[in-house]
N, CA, C and O atoms as a GROMACS GRO file, in nm:
protein
  664
    1MET      N    1  10.249   5.311  15.698
    1MET     CA    2  10.265   5.402  15.586
    1MET      C    3  10.390   5.362  15.510
    1MET      O    4  10.495   5.337  15.570
    2PRO      N    5  10.381   5.355  15.379
    2PRO     CA    6  10.500   5.322  15.299
    2PRO      C    7  10.611   5.426  15.317
    2PRO      O    8  10.583   5.538  15.361
    3PRO      N    9  10.735   5.390  15.284
    3PRO     CA   10  10.844   5.488  15.293
    3PRO      C   11  10.818   5.607  15.200
    3PRO      O   12  10.747   5.595  15.100
    4GLU      N   13  10.878   5.719  15.234
    4GLU     CA   14  10.859   5.845  15.159
    4GLU      C   15  10.882   5.827  15.009
    4GLU      O   16  10.813   5.888  14.927
    5SER      N   17  10.979   5.744  14.972
    5SER     CA   18  11.012   5.724  14.830
    5SER      C   19  10.900   5.653  14.753
    5SER      O   20  10.896   5.658  14.631
    6GLU      N   21  10.808   5.588  14.826
    6GLU     CA   22  10.698   5.516  14.762
    6GLU      C   23  10.566   5.592  14.769
    6GLU      O   24  10.460   5.538  14.735
    7LEU      N   25  10.572   5.719  14.812
    7LEU     CA   26  10.451   5.799  14.827
    7LEU      C   27  10.437   5.901  14.715
    7LEU      O   28  10.536   5.952  14.662
    8GLU      N   29  10.315   5.928  14.679
    8GLU     CA   30  10.284   6.041  14.591
    8GLU      C   31  10.211   6.142  14.678
    8GLU      O   32  10.105   6.112  14.733
    9THR      N   33  10.266   6.260  14.690
    9THR     CA   34  10.204   6.363  14.774
    9THR      C   35  10.112   6.450  14.689
    9THR      O   36  10.150   6.498  14.582
   10PHE      N   37   9.993   6.467  14.739
   10PHE     CA   38   9.888   6.545  14.674
   10PHE      C   39   9.850   6.655  14.771
   10PHE      O   40   9.812   6.626  14.884
   11ASP      N   41   9.859   6.781  14.730
   11ASP     CA   42   9.828   6.890  14.824
   11ASP      C   43   9.702   6.964  14.779
   11ASP      O   44   9.642   6.932  14.676
   12TYR      N   45   9.664   7.063  14.858
   12TYR     CA   46   9.539   7.133  14.828
   12TYR      C   47   9.543   7.211  14.697
   12TYR      O   48   9.439   7.229  14.634
   13SER      N   49   9.658   7.258  14.654
   13SER     CA   50   9.664   7.324  14.523
   13SER      C   51   9.641   7.222  14.411
   13SER      O   52   9.578   7.254  14.310
   14ASP      N   53   9.692   7.100  14.430
   14ASP     CA   54   9.663   6.992  14.334
   14ASP      C   55   9.513   6.963  14.331
   14ASP      O   56   9.457   6.936  14.225
   15PHE      N   57   9.450   6.969  14.448
   15PHE     CA   58   9.307   6.942  14.458
   15PHE      C   59   9.228   7.035  14.366
   15PHE      O   60   9.143   6.990  14.290
   16GLY      N   61   9.257   7.163  14.373
   16GLY     CA   62   9.186   7.259  14.289
   16GLY      C   63   9.204   7.231  14.141
   16GLY      O   64   9.109   7.238  14.063
   17VAL      N   65   9.326   7.200  14.102
   17VAL     CA   66   9.355   7.169  13.961
   17VAL      C   67   9.285   7.040  13.919
   17VAL      O   68   9.225   7.035  13.812
   18GLY      N   69   9.292   6.938  14.003
   18GLY     CA   70   9.231   6.809  13.971
   18GLY      C   71   9.080   6.818  13.959
   18GLY      O   72   9.021   6.762  13.867
   19ILE      N   73   9.017   6.888  14.053
   19ILE     CA   74   8.871   6.904  14.050
   19ILE      C   75   8.828   6.980  13.925
   19ILE      O   76   8.732   6.942  13.858
   20ARG      N   77   8.899   7.085  13.894
   20ARG     CA   78   8.864   7.165  13.777
   20ARG      C   79   8.877   7.081  13.649
   20ARG      O   80   8.795   7.092  13.558
   21TYR      N   81   8.981   6.997  13.643
   21TYR     CA   82   8.999   6.908  13.528
   21TYR      C   83   8.880   6.812  13.515
   21TYR      O   84   8.824   6.797  13.406
   22LEU      N   85   8.841   6.748  13.625
   22LEU     CA   86   8.730   6.653  13.621
   22LEU      C   87   8.600   6.723  13.578
   22LEU      O   88   8.527   6.672  13.493
   23ALA      N   89   8.572   6.839  13.637
   23ALA     CA   90   8.450   6.913  13.604
   23ALA      C   91   8.452   6.958  13.457
   23ALA      O   92   8.351   6.946  13.387
   24GLN      N   93   8.564   7.009  13.412
   24GLN     CA   94   8.574   7.055  13.272
   24GLN      C   95   8.557   6.939  13.175
   24GLN      O   96   8.498   6.956  13.068
   25THR      N   97   8.608   6.822  13.211
   25THR     CA   98   8.592   6.704  13.126
   25THR      C   99   8.445   6.668  13.112
   25THR      O  100   8.400   6.633  13.003
   26LEU      N  101   8.370   6.676  13.221
   26LEU     CA  102   8.227   6.649  13.214
   26LEU      C  103   8.156   6.750  13.124
   26LEU      O  104   8.071   6.713  13.044
   27VAL      N  105   8.192   6.876  13.137
   27VAL     CA  106   8.133   6.981  13.052
   27VAL      C  107   8.168   6.956  12.905
   27VAL      O  108   8.082   6.963  12.818
   28ASP      N  109   8.295   6.926  12.879
   28ASP     CA  110   8.339   6.900  12.741
   28ASP      C  111   8.267   6.780  12.681
   28ASP      O  112   8.240   6.777  12.560
   29ASP      N  113   8.236   6.680  12.765
   29ASP     CA  114   8.163   6.561  12.720
   29ASP      C  115   8.012   6.585  12.713
   29ASP      O  116   7.938   6.496  12.672
   30ASN      N  117   7.968   6.704  12.753
   30ASN     CA  118   7.825   6.735  12.761
   30ASN      C  119   7.751   6.633  12.846
   30ASN      O  120   7.640   6.590  12.812
   31TRP      N  121   7.814   6.595  12.956
   31TRP     CA  122   7.754   6.497  13.048
   31TRP      C  123   7.752   6.559  13.188
   31TRP      O  124   7.847   6.546  13.265
   32ILE      N  125   7.642   6.626  13.218
   32ILE     CA  126   7.627   6.689  13.349
   32ILE      C  127   7.537   6.599  13.433
   32ILE      O  128   7.424   6.569  13.392
   33PRO      N  129   7.585   6.557  13.549
   33PRO     CA  130   7.506   6.464  13.630
   33PRO      C  131   7.384   6.531  13.694
   33PRO      O  132   7.382   6.651  13.720
   34ASP      N  133   7.281   6.448  13.717
   34ASP     CA  134   7.165   6.493  13.794
   34ASP      C  135   7.198   6.492  13.943
   34ASP      O  136   7.145   6.572  14.020
   35ALA      N  137   7.287   6.400  13.981
   35ALA     CA  138   7.326   6.386  14.122
   35ALA      C  139   7.470   6.339  14.129
   35ALA      O  140   7.522   6.275  14.038
   36ILE      N  141   7.534   6.374  14.240
   36ILE     CA  142   7.670   6.327  14.267
   36ILE      C  143   7.667   6.246  14.395
   36ILE      O  144   7.610   6.289  14.496
   37LEU      N  145   7.727   6.128  14.391
   37LEU     CA  146   7.734   6.039  14.507
   37LEU      C  147   7.879   6.028  14.551
   37LEU      O  148   7.961   5.967  14.482
   38GLY      N  149   7.911   6.087  14.666
   38GLY     CA  150   8.046   6.083  14.719
   38GLY      C  151   8.068   5.962  14.806
   38GLY      O  152   7.984   5.930  14.891
   39VAL      N  153   8.180   5.895  14.787
   39VAL     CA  154   8.214   5.778  14.869
   39VAL      C  155   8.290   5.828  14.992
   39VAL      O  156   8.399   5.885  14.981
   40VAL      N  157   8.231   5.807  15.109
   40VAL     CA  158   8.292   5.851  15.235
   40VAL      C  159   8.416   5.768  15.261
   40VAL      O  160   8.408   5.645  15.256
   41ARG      N  161   8.531   5.830  15.288
   41ARG     CA  162   8.549   5.966  15.330
   41ARG      C  163   8.615   6.051  15.224
   41ARG      O  164   8.570   6.163  15.200
   42GLY      N  165   8.718   6.003  15.158
   42GLY     CA  166   8.791   6.086  15.062
   42GLY      C  167   8.707   6.134  14.946
   42GLY      O  168   8.734   6.241  14.891
   43GLY      N  169   8.606   6.058  14.908
   43GLY     CA  170   8.520   6.098  14.798
   43GLY      C  171   8.430   6.217  14.829
   43GLY      O  172   8.378   6.281  14.738
   44LEU      N  173   8.412   6.247  14.959
   44LEU     CA  174   8.332   6.364  14.995
   44LEU      C  175   8.396   6.492  14.945
   44LEU      O  176   8.327   6.583  14.898
   45PHE      N  177   8.528   6.500  14.956
   45PHE     CA  178   8.600   6.617  14.907
   45PHE      C  179   8.581   6.632  14.756
   45PHE      O  180   8.554   6.742  14.706
   46VAL      N  181   8.594   6.521  14.686
   46VAL     CA  182   8.582   6.522  14.540
   46VAL      C  183   8.439   6.556  14.500
   46VAL      O  184   8.418   6.638  14.410
   47ALA      N  185   8.340   6.495  14.565
   47ALA     CA  186   8.200   6.523  14.534
   47ALA      C  187   8.167   6.670  14.555
   47ALA      O  188   8.103   6.732  14.470
   48ALA      N  189   8.209   6.726  14.667
   48ALA     CA  190   8.180   6.866  14.696
   48ALA      C  191   8.249   6.958  14.595
   48ALA      O  192   8.189   7.055  14.548
   49GLY      N  193   8.373   6.929  14.563
   49GLY     CA  194   8.446   7.012  14.467
   49GLY      C  195   8.380   7.015  14.331
   49GLY      O  196   8.364   7.122  14.271
   50ILE      N  197   8.341   6.898  14.281
   50ILE     CA  198   8.275   6.892  14.150
   50ILE      C  199   8.137   6.956  14.157
   50ILE      O  200   8.095   7.024  14.064
   51ALA      N  201   8.066   6.934  14.268
   51ALA     CA  202   7.932   6.994  14.284
   51ALA      C  203   7.939   7.146  14.276
   51ALA      O  204   7.856   7.209  14.211
   52TYR      N  205   8.037   7.204  14.343
   52TYR     CA  206   8.053   7.350  14.335
   52TYR      C  207   8.094   7.394  14.195
   52TYR      O  208   8.043   7.494  14.144
   53ALA      N  209   8.183   7.321  14.132
   53ALA     CA  210   8.231   7.359  13.999
   53ALA      C  211   8.120   7.354  13.895
   53ALA      O  212   8.119   7.434  13.801
   54LEU      N  213   8.026   7.261  13.911
   54LEU     CA  214   7.918   7.245  13.814
   54LEU      C  215   7.783   7.298  13.863
   54LEU      O  216   7.683   7.290  13.792
   55ASP      N  217   7.781   7.353  13.984
   55ASP     CA  218   7.658   7.403  14.047
   55ASP      C  219   7.551   7.294  14.056
   55ASP      O  220   7.435   7.317  14.022
   56ILE      N  221   7.592   7.177  14.101
   56ILE     CA  222   7.501   7.064  14.123
   56ILE      C  223   7.457   7.068  14.268
   56ILE      O  224   7.540   7.074  14.359
   57LYS      N  225   7.326   7.064  14.292
   57LYS     CA  226   7.273   7.073  14.428
   57LYS      C  227   7.245   6.936  14.491
   57LYS      O  228   7.248   6.923  14.613
   58ASP      N  229   7.218   6.835  14.409
   58ASP     CA  230   7.186   6.702  14.462
   58ASP      C  231   7.316   6.626  14.485
   58ASP      O  232   7.367   6.559  14.396
   59VAL      N  233   7.368   6.638  14.607
   59VAL     CA  234   7.493   6.572  14.645
   59VAL      C  235   7.462   6.477  14.759
   59VAL      O  236   7.407   6.517  14.861
   60ARG      N  237   7.498   6.351  14.741
   60ARG     CA  238   7.468   6.248  14.840
   60ARG      C  239   7.597   6.178  14.880
   60ARG      O  240   7.704   6.204  14.824
   61HIS      N  241   7.584   6.089  14.976
   61HIS     CA  242   7.703   6.014  15.018
   61HIS      C  243   7.666   5.870  15.047
   61HIS      O  244   7.551   5.837  15.078
   62VAL      N  245   7.766   5.786  15.036
   62VAL     CA  246   7.754   5.646  15.077
   62VAL      C  247   7.879   5.616  15.158
   62VAL      O  248   7.991   5.645  15.115
   63ASN      N  249   7.859   5.557  15.275
   63ASN     CA  250   7.969   5.532  15.367
   63ASN      C  251   8.013   5.386  15.355
   63ASN      O  252   7.945   5.295  15.404
   64VAL      N  253   8.125   5.365  15.291
   64VAL     CA  254   8.177   5.231  15.266
   64VAL      C  255   8.315   5.220  15.329
   64VAL      O  256   8.398   5.309  15.314
   65GLU      N  257   8.337   5.110  15.399
   65GLU     CA  258   8.471   5.086  15.454
   65GLU      C  259   8.534   4.968  15.383
   65GLU      O  260   8.473   4.862  15.368
   66PHE      N  261   8.657   4.988  15.339
   66PHE     CA  262   8.735   4.880  15.279
   66PHE      C  263   8.877   4.885  15.333
   66PHE      O  264   8.930   4.785  15.381
   67TYR      N  265   8.939   5.002  15.325
   67TYR     CA  266   9.074   5.018  15.381
   67TYR      C  267   9.066   5.042  15.531
   67TYR      O  268   8.987   5.124  15.577
   68THR      N  269   9.147   4.969  15.606
   68THR     CA  270   9.153   4.989  15.750
   68THR      C  271   9.279   5.063  15.790
   68THR      O  272   9.285   5.120  15.900
   69ASP      N  273   9.379   5.064  15.704
   69ASP     CA  274   9.505   5.137  15.725
   69ASP      C  275   9.577   5.138  15.589
   69ASP      O  276   9.529   5.080  15.492
   70ALA      N  277   9.691   5.202  15.584
   70ALA     CA  278   9.767   5.208  15.459
   70ALA      C  279   9.799   5.066  15.412
   70ALA      O  280   9.874   4.994  15.478
   71GLY      N  281   9.743   5.028  15.298
   71GLY     CA  282   9.769   4.898  15.240
   71GLY      C  283   9.697   4.782  15.307
   71GLY      O  284   9.718   4.667  15.268
   72GLU      N  285   9.612   4.808  15.406
   72GLU     CA  286   9.538   4.702  15.475
   72GLU      C  287   9.389   4.716  15.447
   72GLU      O  288   9.331   4.823  15.463
   73THR      N  289   9.328   4.605  15.404
   73THR     CA  290   9.186   4.608  15.370
   73THR      C  291   9.109   4.501  15.444
   73THR      O  292   9.165   4.405  15.497
   74LEU      N  293   8.978   4.520  15.447
   74LEU     CA  294   8.887   4.415  15.490
   74LEU      C  295   8.879   4.313  15.376
   74LEU      O  296   8.923   4.343  15.265
   75PRO      N  297   8.824   4.194  15.401
   75PRO     CA  298   8.810   4.097  15.291
   75PRO      C  299   8.726   4.152  15.175
   75PRO      O  300   8.752   4.120  15.058
   76GLN      N  301   8.626   4.234  15.207
   76GLN     CA  302   8.543   4.296  15.105
   76GLN      C  303   8.486   4.426  15.162
   76GLN      O  304   8.480   4.442  15.284
   77PRO      N  305   8.445   4.518  15.076
   77PRO     CA  306   8.388   4.644  15.126
   77PRO      C  307   8.258   4.618  15.203
   77PRO      O  308   8.183   4.526  15.172
   78ILE      N  309   8.234   4.702  15.303
   78ILE     CA  310   8.110   4.693  15.380
   78ILE      C  311   8.046   4.831  15.390
   78ILE      O  312   8.114   4.933  15.391
   79LEU      N  313   7.914   4.831  15.397
   79LEU     CA  314   7.838   4.953  15.414
   79LEU      C  315   7.837   4.988  15.561
   79LEU      O  316   7.808   4.903  15.645
   80ILE      N  317   7.868   5.112  15.594
   80ILE     CA  318   7.866   5.160  15.731
   80ILE      C  319   7.739   5.242  15.750
   80ILE      O  320   7.709   5.330  15.670
   81GLY      N  321   7.666   5.213  15.857
   81GLY     CA  322   7.543   5.288  15.884
   81GLY      C  323   7.430   5.244  15.793
   81GLY      O  324   7.431   5.135  15.737
   82GLN      N  325   7.333   5.333  15.781
   82GLN     CA  326   7.213   5.304  15.705
   82GLN      C  327   7.240   5.312  15.555
   82GLN      O  328   7.315   5.398  15.508
   83GLU      N  329   7.180   5.221  15.481
   83GLU     CA  330   7.192   5.224  15.335
   83GLU      C  331   7.127   5.352  15.283
   83GLU      O  332   7.014   5.383  15.321
   84PRO      N  333   7.196   5.425  15.197
   84PRO     CA  334   7.138   5.550  15.147
   84PRO      C  335   7.021   5.523  15.054
   84PRO      O  336   7.014   5.420  14.988
   85TYR      N  337   6.927   5.618  15.050
   85TYR     CA  338   6.814   5.608  14.959
   85TYR      C  339   6.861   5.652  14.821
   85TYR      O  340   6.896   5.768  14.800
   86LEU      N  341   6.861   5.557  14.728
   86LEU     CA  342   6.911   5.586  14.594
   86LEU      C  343   6.811   5.548  14.484
   86LEU      O  344   6.836   5.571  14.366
   87ALA      N  345   6.696   5.490  14.523
   87ALA     CA  346   6.599   5.442  14.425
   87ALA      C  347   6.548   5.554  14.335
   87ALA      O  348   6.515   5.529  14.219
   88ASP      N  349   6.543   5.678  14.386
   88ASP     CA  350   6.494   5.788  14.305
   88ASP      C  351   6.592   5.830  14.196
   88ASP      O  352   6.563   5.920  14.116
   89LEU      N  353   6.708   5.766  14.192
   89LEU     CA  354   6.807   5.795  14.088
   89LEU      C  355   6.788   5.708  13.964
   89LEU      O  356   6.867   5.714  13.870
   90SER      N  357   6.683   5.629  13.965
   90SER     CA  358   6.650   5.545  13.850
   90SER      C  359   6.635   5.632  13.725
   90SER      O  360   6.561   5.729  13.725
   91GLY      N  361   6.707   5.594  13.619
   91GLY     CA  362   6.701   5.666  13.493
   91GLY      C  363   6.775   5.799  13.491
   91GLY      O  364   6.769   5.871  13.391
   92LYS      N  365   6.843   5.832  13.599
   92LYS     CA  366   6.914   5.960  13.609
   92LYS      C  367   7.063   5.942  13.584
   92LYS      O  368   7.116   5.831  13.589
   93ARG      N  369   7.128   6.055  13.556
   93ARG     CA  370   7.275   6.057  13.544
   93ARG      C  371   7.334   6.074  13.684
   93ARG      O  372   7.304   6.171  13.754
   94VAL      N  373   7.417   5.979  13.723
   94VAL     CA  374   7.476   5.982  13.856
   94VAL      C  375   7.628   5.976  13.843
   94VAL      O  376   7.682   5.886  13.778
   95LEU      N  377   7.694   6.072  13.905
   95LEU     CA  378   7.839   6.072  13.909
   95LEU      C  379   7.883   6.020  14.046
   95LEU      O  380   7.852   6.081  14.148
   96VAL      N  381   7.954   5.909  14.047
   96VAL     CA  382   8.014   5.857  14.170
   96VAL      C  383   8.151   5.921  14.182
   96VAL      O  384   8.232   5.914  14.089
   97ALA      N  385   8.178   5.982  14.297
   97ALA     CA  386   8.304   6.054  14.317
   97ALA      C  387   8.383   5.991  14.431
   97ALA      O  388   8.330   5.966  14.539
   98ASP      N  389   8.511   5.965  14.405
   98ASP     CA  390   8.599   5.913  14.509
   98ASP      C  391   8.738   5.972  14.488
   98ASP      O  392   8.766   6.031  14.384
   99ASP      N  393   8.823   5.955  14.588
   99ASP     CA  394   8.957   6.011  14.574
   99ASP      C  395   9.046   5.923  14.487
   99ASP      O  396   9.128   5.974  14.411
  100VAL      N  397   9.030   5.790  14.499
  100VAL     CA  398   9.119   5.700  14.424
  100VAL      C  399   9.046   5.571  14.387
  100VAL      O  400   8.968   5.517  14.465
  101ALA      N  401   9.073   5.522  14.267
  101ALA     CA  402   9.031   5.388  14.226
  101ALA      C  403   9.154   5.301  14.246
  101ALA      O  404   9.241   5.295  14.159
  102ASP      N  405   9.160   5.234  14.359
  102ASP     CA  406   9.278   5.155  14.394
  102ASP      C  407   9.259   5.011  14.347
  102ASP      O  408   9.300   4.976  14.237
  103THR      N  409   9.198   4.928  14.429
  103THR     CA  410   9.172   4.790  14.385
  103THR      C  411   9.051   4.784  14.293
  103THR      O  412   9.042   4.697  14.206
  104GLY      N  413   8.958   4.877  14.313
  104GLY     CA  414   8.832   4.877  14.239
  104GLY      C  415   8.718   4.816  14.317
  104GLY      O  416   8.603   4.829  14.276
  105ALA      N  417   8.748   4.750  14.428
  105ALA     CA  418   8.645   4.680  14.505
  105ALA      C  419   8.537   4.776  14.556
  105ALA      O  420   8.418   4.745  14.547
  106THR      N  421   8.576   4.889  14.609
  106THR     CA  422   8.478   4.985  14.661
  106THR      C  423   8.388   5.036  14.550
  106THR      O  424   8.267   5.045  14.568
  107LEU      N  425   8.444   5.069  14.436
  107LEU     CA  426   8.363   5.123  14.326
  107LEU      C  427   8.268   5.018  14.270
  107LEU      O  428   8.154   5.051  14.235
  108HIS      N  429   8.310   4.892  14.261
  108HIS     CA  430   8.218   4.785  14.220
  108HIS      C  431   8.103   4.775  14.319
  108HIS      O  432   7.987   4.763  14.280
  109PHE      N  433   8.135   4.781  14.448
  109PHE     CA  434   8.036   4.771  14.555
  109PHE      C  435   7.934   4.885  14.544
  109PHE      O  436   7.814   4.862  14.551
  110VAL      N  437   7.983   5.007  14.529
  110VAL     CA  438   7.895   5.123  14.521
  110VAL      C  439   7.807   5.117  14.397
  110VAL      O  440   7.689   5.151  14.403
  111ARG      N  441   7.862   5.074  14.285
  111ARG     CA  442   7.783   5.064  14.162
  111ARG      C  443   7.664   4.972  14.180
  111ARG      O  444   7.556   4.997  14.126
  112GLN      N  445   7.682   4.864  14.258
  112GLN     CA  446   7.574   4.769  14.282
  112GLN      C  447   7.461   4.828  14.367
  112GLN      O  448   7.349   4.777  14.365
  113LEU      N  449   7.490   4.934  14.441
  113LEU     CA  450   7.387   4.999  14.523
  113LEU      C  451   7.294   5.088  14.441
  113LEU      O  452   7.182   5.118  14.483
  114LEU      N  453   7.340   5.130  14.325
  114LEU     CA  454   7.262   5.222  14.241
  114LEU      C  455   7.164   5.146  14.153
  114LEU      O  456   7.189   5.031  14.117
  115PRO      N  457   7.052   5.210  14.117
  115PRO     CA  458   6.957   5.143  14.028
  115PRO      C  459   7.026   5.100  13.898
  115PRO      O  460   7.112   5.171  13.846
  116ALA      N  461   6.986   4.985  13.847
  116ALA     CA  462   7.050   4.929  13.727
  116ALA      C  463   7.036   5.021  13.607
  116ALA      O  464   7.123   5.023  13.519
  117ASP      N  465   6.926   5.097  13.601
  117ASP     CA  466   6.905   5.183  13.484
  117ASP      C  467   6.960   5.325  13.502
  117ASP      O  468   6.938   5.411  13.417
  118ALA      N  469   7.029   5.350  13.611
  118ALA     CA  470   7.094   5.481  13.627
  118ALA      C  471   7.212   5.489  13.531
  118ALA      O  472   7.283   5.391  13.511
  119GLU      N  473   7.231   5.606  13.472
  119GLU     CA  474   7.346   5.628  13.384
  119GLU      C  475   7.460   5.676  13.474
  119GLU      O  476   7.462   5.790  13.520
  120VAL      N  477   7.555   5.586  13.498
  120VAL     CA  478   7.658   5.611  13.599
  120VAL      C  479   7.794   5.634  13.536
  120VAL      O  480   7.835   5.562  13.444
  121ARG      N  481   7.863   5.734  13.586
  121ARG     CA  482   8.004   5.755  13.556
  121ARG      C  483   8.076   5.771  13.689
  121ARG      O  484   8.018   5.812  13.790
  122VAL      N  485   8.204   5.737  13.687
  122VAL     CA  486   8.287   5.748  13.807
  122VAL      C  487   8.398   5.847  13.780
  122VAL      O  488   8.465   5.842  13.677
  123ALA      N  489   8.418   5.939  13.875
  123ALA     CA  490   8.526   6.037  13.866
  123ALA      C  491   8.614   6.024  13.990
  123ALA      O  492   8.565   6.024  14.103
  124VAL      N  493   8.744   6.012  13.967
  124VAL     CA  494   8.841   6.002  14.077
  124VAL      C  495   8.958   6.096  14.048
  124VAL      O  496   8.984   6.131  13.933
  125LEU      N  497   9.025   6.135  14.153
  125LEU     CA  498   9.147   6.213  14.134
  125LEU      C  499   9.258   6.124  14.080
  125LEU      O  500   9.333   6.163  13.991
  126TYR      N  501   9.268   6.003  14.136
  126TYR     CA  502   9.373   5.910  14.095
  126TYR      C  503   9.314   5.774  14.061
  126TYR      O  504   9.218   5.728  14.124
  127SER      N  505   9.372   5.712  13.961
  127SER     CA  506   9.340   5.574  13.926
  127SER      C  507   9.470   5.494  13.931
  127SER      O  508   9.574   5.539  13.884
  128LYS      N  509   9.461   5.375  13.988
  128LYS     CA  510   9.578   5.287  13.993
  128LYS      C  511   9.574   5.196  13.870
  128LYS      O  512   9.466   5.152  13.829
  129PRO      N  513   9.689   5.167  13.812
  129PRO     CA  514   9.692   5.083  13.692
  129PRO      C  515   9.628   4.945  13.711
  129PRO      O  516   9.572   4.890  13.616
  130ALA      N  517   9.635   4.890  13.831
  130ALA     CA  518   9.584   4.755  13.855
  130ALA      C  519   9.437   4.752  13.898
  130ALA      O  520   9.385   4.644  13.928
  131THR      N  521   9.369   4.866  13.903
  131THR     CA  522   9.231   4.866  13.949
  131THR      C  523   9.143   4.779  13.860
  131THR      O  524   9.164   4.771  13.739
  132THR      N  525   9.046   4.713  13.922
  132THR     CA  526   8.953   4.630  13.846
  132THR      C  527   8.830   4.710  13.801
  132THR      O  528   8.747   4.659  13.727
  133TYR      N  529   8.820   4.834  13.847
  133TYR     CA  530   8.712   4.922  13.804
  133TYR      C  531   8.775   5.045  13.741
  133TYR      O  532   8.827   5.131  13.811
  134LYS      N  533   8.769   5.052  13.612
  134LYS     CA  534   8.829   5.165  13.539
  134LYS      C  535   8.731   5.282  13.538
  134LYS      O  536   8.627   5.276  13.473
  135PRO      N  537   8.763   5.390  13.610
  135PRO     CA  538   8.672   5.504  13.612
  135PRO      C  539   8.669   5.576  13.478
  135PRO      O  540   8.768   5.577  13.404
  136GLU      N  541   8.556   5.635  13.448
  136GLU     CA  542   8.544   5.711  13.323
  136GLU      C  543   8.630   5.837  13.325
  136GLU      O  544   8.677   5.882  13.221
  137LEU      N  545   8.650   5.893  13.443
  137LEU     CA  546   8.731   6.014  13.457
  137LEU      C  547   8.833   5.997  13.568
  137LEU      O  548   8.799   5.958  13.679
  138ALA      N  549   8.957   6.027  13.536
  138ALA     CA  550   9.064   6.027  13.637
  138ALA      C  551   9.159   6.140  13.602
  138ALA      O  552   9.196   6.158  13.486
  139TRP      N  553   9.198   6.214  13.703
  139TRP     CA  554   9.292   6.324  13.680
  139TRP      C  555   9.432   6.271  13.656
  139TRP      O  556   9.501   6.316  13.565
  140ARG      N  557   9.475   6.176  13.738
  140ARG     CA  558   9.609   6.119  13.725
  140ARG      C  559   9.606   5.969  13.750
  140ARG      O  560   9.509   5.914  13.802
  141SER      N  561   9.715   5.904  13.710
  141SER     CA  562   9.734   5.761  13.736
  141SER      C  563   9.867   5.743  13.807
  141SER      O  564   9.966   5.808  13.773
  142THR      N  565   9.868   5.655  13.905
  142THR     CA  566   9.992   5.624  13.976
  142THR      C  567   9.981   5.485  14.036
  142THR      O  568   9.872   5.436  14.064
  143ASP      N  569  10.096   5.421  14.056
  143ASP     CA  570  10.095   5.293  14.127
  143ASP      C  571  10.147   5.310  14.269
  143ASP      O  572  10.166   5.213  14.342
  144ARG      N  573  10.169   5.436  14.309
  144ARG     CA  574  10.221   5.464  14.443
  144ARG      C  575  10.107   5.490  14.541
  144ARG      O  576   9.994   5.517  14.501
  145TRP      N  577  10.138   5.482  14.671
  145TRP     CA  578  10.042   5.516  14.774
  145TRP      C  579  10.029   5.668  14.775
  145TRP      O  580  10.130   5.739  14.775
  146ILE      N  581   9.906   5.719  14.775
  146ILE     CA  582   9.884   5.863  14.765
  146ILE      C  583   9.861   5.921  14.904
  146ILE      O  584   9.779   5.872  14.982
  147ARG      N  585   9.935   6.026  14.934
  147ARG     CA  586   9.917   6.095  15.062
  147ARG      C  587   9.836   6.221  15.034
  147ARG      O  588   9.890   6.325  14.994
  148PHE      N  589   9.705   6.210  15.056
  148PHE     CA  590   9.615   6.323  15.036
  148PHE      C  591   9.629   6.420  15.153
  148PHE      O  592   9.669   6.379  15.262
  149PRO      N  593   9.598   6.548  15.132
  149PRO     CA  594   9.616   6.645  15.240
  149PRO      C  595   9.530   6.617  15.362
  149PRO      O  596   9.567   6.653  15.474
  150TRP      N  597   9.415   6.553  15.342
  150TRP     CA  598   9.326   6.526  15.454
  150TRP      C  599   9.372   6.408  15.539
  150TRP      O  600   9.310   6.378  15.641
  151ILE      N  601   9.478   6.340  15.497
  151ILE     CA  602   9.532   6.230  15.579
  151ILE      C  603   9.681   6.244  15.605
  151ILE      O  604   9.748   6.147  15.640
  152GLN      N  605   9.734   6.365  15.588
  152GLN     CA  606   9.878   6.382  15.604
  152GLN      C  607   9.923   6.386  15.749
  152GLN      O  608  10.041   6.365  15.778
  153VAL      N  609   9.832   6.412  15.840
  153VAL     CA  610   9.866   6.408  15.982
  153VAL      C  611   9.772   6.309  16.049
  153VAL      O  612   9.659   6.292  16.005
  154PRO      N  613   9.819   6.244  16.157
  154PRO     CA  614   9.732   6.146  16.222
  154PRO      C  615   9.610   6.212  16.285
  154PRO      O  616   9.613   6.330  16.318
  155PRO      N  617   9.501   6.135  16.300
  155PRO     CA  618   9.381   6.191  16.361
  155PRO      C  619   9.405   6.227  16.508
  155PRO      O  620   9.491   6.170  16.574
  156LEU      N  621   9.328   6.323  16.556
  156LEU     CA  622   9.332   6.359  16.697
  156LEU      C  623   9.257   6.254  16.777
  156LEU      O  624   9.157   6.200  16.730
  157ARG      N  625   9.302   6.227  16.894
  157ARG     CA  626   9.233   6.132  16.982
  157ARG      C  627   9.180   6.210  17.101
  157ARG      O  628   9.253   6.289  17.161
  158VAL      N  629   9.055   6.187  17.134
  158VAL     CA  630   8.990   6.259  17.243
  158VAL      C  631   8.942   6.158  17.346
  158VAL      O  632   8.873   6.061  17.313
  159GLU      N  633   8.977   6.182  17.470
  159GLU     CA  634   8.929   6.099  17.580
  159GLU      C  635   8.823   6.180  17.655
  159GLU      O  636   8.853   6.287  17.708
  160SER      N  637   8.702   6.130  17.660
  160SER     CA  638   8.598   6.198  17.737
  160SER      C  639   8.496   6.097  17.784
  160SER      O  640   8.457   6.006  17.711
  161ALA      N  641   8.452   6.114  17.908
  161ALA     CA  642   8.348   6.030  17.967
  161ALA      C  643   8.379   5.882  17.950
  161ALA      O  644   8.289   5.801  17.923
  162GLY      N  645   8.506   5.847  17.964
  162GLY     CA  646   8.544   5.706  17.955
  162GLY      C  647   8.539   5.650  17.815
  162GLY      O  648   8.551   5.529  17.796
  163ARG      N  649   8.520   5.735  17.716
  163ARG     CA  650   8.509   5.689  17.578
  163ARG      C  651   8.625   5.744  17.496
  163ARG      O  652   8.654   5.864  17.502
  164SER      N  653   8.689   5.658  17.422
  164SER     CA  654   8.796   5.702  17.333
  164SER      C  655   8.741   5.709  17.193
  164SER      O  656   8.678   5.614  17.145
  165SER      N  657   8.765   5.820  17.127
  165SER     CA  658   8.716   5.832  16.990
  165SER      C  659   8.822   5.900  16.905
  165SER      O  660   8.913   5.965  16.956
  166VAL      N  661   8.807   5.883  16.776
  166VAL     CA  662   8.898   5.947  16.681
  166VAL      C  663   8.824   6.060  16.616
  166VAL      O  664   8.880   6.130  16.531
   0.00000   0.00000   0.00000
């Protein structure tokens, strides 16, 4: 984890303000999605928040791993688990939701999973200036490492039946 001076802290009250901003921007643009696709894990919070704000019922997820730790990535994003069924989103408005557009690699990867004729927009709480994928909607921009409330404390470790899990 970077030193405290290099962190941007984001708390749950910020979450409510950020989600409301993103949802209101979509309303103001008269662009209401048919479906929301949350990028696991941080994007699930964003997807759910926007879905509630706009009363969208079709909320899906895609599980992509790229970051392995603070500032550490795999060579490229990978799909975890089964590929989600997205073919029925052809010709539909799809909002991809994530917590941050950092390098842009994950968002490029996710966009390639969606049908080519889907009308796609990306909404994030934060966008980094150096990202290679510029989201259509971002609440804030920062070049610092963001400490979201869902990652402010380390995960619990459970030992059971000879298996260690997080």
